[in-house]
C-alpha positions as CSV (number, residue, x, y, z in Angstrom):
1,M,-90.3,-15.1,-5.5
2,R,-88.4,-13.0,-8.0
3,I,-88.2,-10.4,-5.2
4,L,-86.7,-12.9,-2.7
5,I,-83.8,-13.8,-5.7
6,A,-83.3,-10.1,-6.7
7,T,-82.7,-9.2,-2.9
8,L,-80.6,-12.1,-2.3
9,L,-78.4,-11.5,-5.6
10,A,-78.2,-7.8,-4.5
11,A,-77.1,-8.7,-1.1
12,M,-74.3,-11.4,-2.5
13,S,-73.2,-8.7,-4.9
14,M,-72.7,-5.9,-2.1
15,G,-71.0,-8.7,-0.1
16,L,-68.6,-9.7,-2.3
17,A,-67.8,-6.3,-3.8
18,G,-65.0,-5.8,-1.1
19,C,-63.6,-8.8,-1.2
20,G,-59.6,-9.0,-2.8
21,R,-60.8,-6.1,-5.2
22,Y,-58.0,-4.1,-3.5
23,A,-54.7,-4.7,-2.4
24,V,-52.1,-2.6,-0.6
25,R,-49.4,-2.2,-3.1
26,P,-45.9,-2.0,-2.1
27,D,-45.2,1.9,-2.7
28,E,-48.6,2.6,-0.6
29,K,-47.1,0.5,2.7
30,E,-45.0,3.6,3.4
31,Y,-48.2,5.7,4.4
32,L,-49.3,3.0,6.2
33,A,-46.6,2.6,8.3
34,D,-46.1,6.1,9.1
35,R,-46.2,7.5,12.7
36,I,-49.4,9.4,12.5
37,M,-51.1,6.0,11.6
38,Q,-49.7,4.4,15.1
39,P,-52.6,4.5,18.0
40,D,-50.5,6.3,20.4
41,Y,-47.8,8.1,18.8
42,D,-48.4,11.2,20.8
43,A,-47.4,10.5,24.0
44,T,-49.2,13.9,25.2
45,E,-52.5,13.1,23.6
46,S,-52.8,9.6,25.0
47,A,-52.0,10.8,29.0
48,L,-54.9,13.5,28.2
49,D,-57.3,10.6,26.5
50,Q,-56.4,8.5,29.9
51,H,-57.1,11.5,31.7
52,V,-60.7,12.2,30.4
53,L,-61.1,8.7,30.5
54,S,-60.2,8.4,34.3
55,N,-62.5,11.2,34.8
56,R,-65.5,10.0,32.9
57,E,-65.2,6.4,34.0
58,G,-64.4,7.1,37.8
59,S,-61.4,4.7,37.5
60,A,-57.8,5.0,36.7
61,G,-55.4,2.3,35.1
62,G,-56.1,-1.0,33.6
63,S,-54.9,-0.1,30.3
64,G,-51.2,-2.0,28.8
65,A,-50.5,-5.5,29.1
66,S,-49.9,-7.7,32.1
67,G,-47.7,-10.4,33.0
68,G,-44.6,-11.8,32.6
69,G,-44.5,-12.4,28.6
70,C,-44.5,-16.4,29.2
71,G,-48.4,-16.7,27.5
72,C,-49.7,-18.0,30.6
73,N,-51.8,-14.7,31.8
């Protein structure tokens, strides 16, 4: 029974370790808004990734959004 309680306490302490312990300070937000943090900041690299993906998967396209912007799609 002691082992079960100790295991539960250890799991709870590990689970709560990341909750609210660290928040991004305002002076650190400039690094998060950096261009390198954007998923497609380099158009050439994105095109090469799509080329490799189409060769590997055997299909092309299907990336991006569709619809007219009304939210019904």
